[in-house]
C-alpha positions, 0 to 999 in steps of 0.5 A: 338635646341640643339642635344646632340647625339653622333657624328656618327663617335664616335658612330661607333668607340665605336660600333666597339670596342665593337664588337672587345672585343666580338670577332665579325667580324665588318668592315666599308664598307663606311664612311659617315658624321662624325657628322650626317650620318645615319648607315646601318648595313649589317649582313652576315650569311656566307651562302649567306643570310643577314640582312640589318638594318637601323637606325630610331628614334622614336618620342622621339628620341630613336634609333631603328633598322628596316629591310631595306629589306623585310624578305620574301623572305630571302634577299641575299647579292647581294640584300643588296649590290644593296640597299647600292649602290643605297642609297650611291649614294643618300646619301654620308653621309651614313655609312655602317658597315658589321657584320659577324654572322651566326645567323644574330644577330645585335650586336648594338641592345639594349635590 
C-alpha cells in the first residue's frame, strides 16, 4: 500500500508559511515525527480560553479537524496544556502548533 500524503514536517512548514503571509501568529510548540506525526492545533483566543483541535481522517482518507476537548464548558488554556502534556508523553511523534486568534478560527480548516 502506498501513501501519497505529504510528510507532516512539510505540511506544517507550508501551513506556517500560509499563516505568516496572512499575518496570523503561529508557532510549533512540539515537533513530532517528520513523516507521519499527528498534528494538534491549539488556538488561543487571548482571553484565557482556547480551542484544541486534532486531525482525523475519514474512511476516504480526507483530513478533517475535530475538537479534542469538549466545548461546554469552554476549555481553558490550562486544560489544553494538560491534554497536550498527556498526549505528548504517550505519542512522541505528535506535533503541536499554537495559533493566536481572538475568534478561535482554525487557519488550516479547508472550506
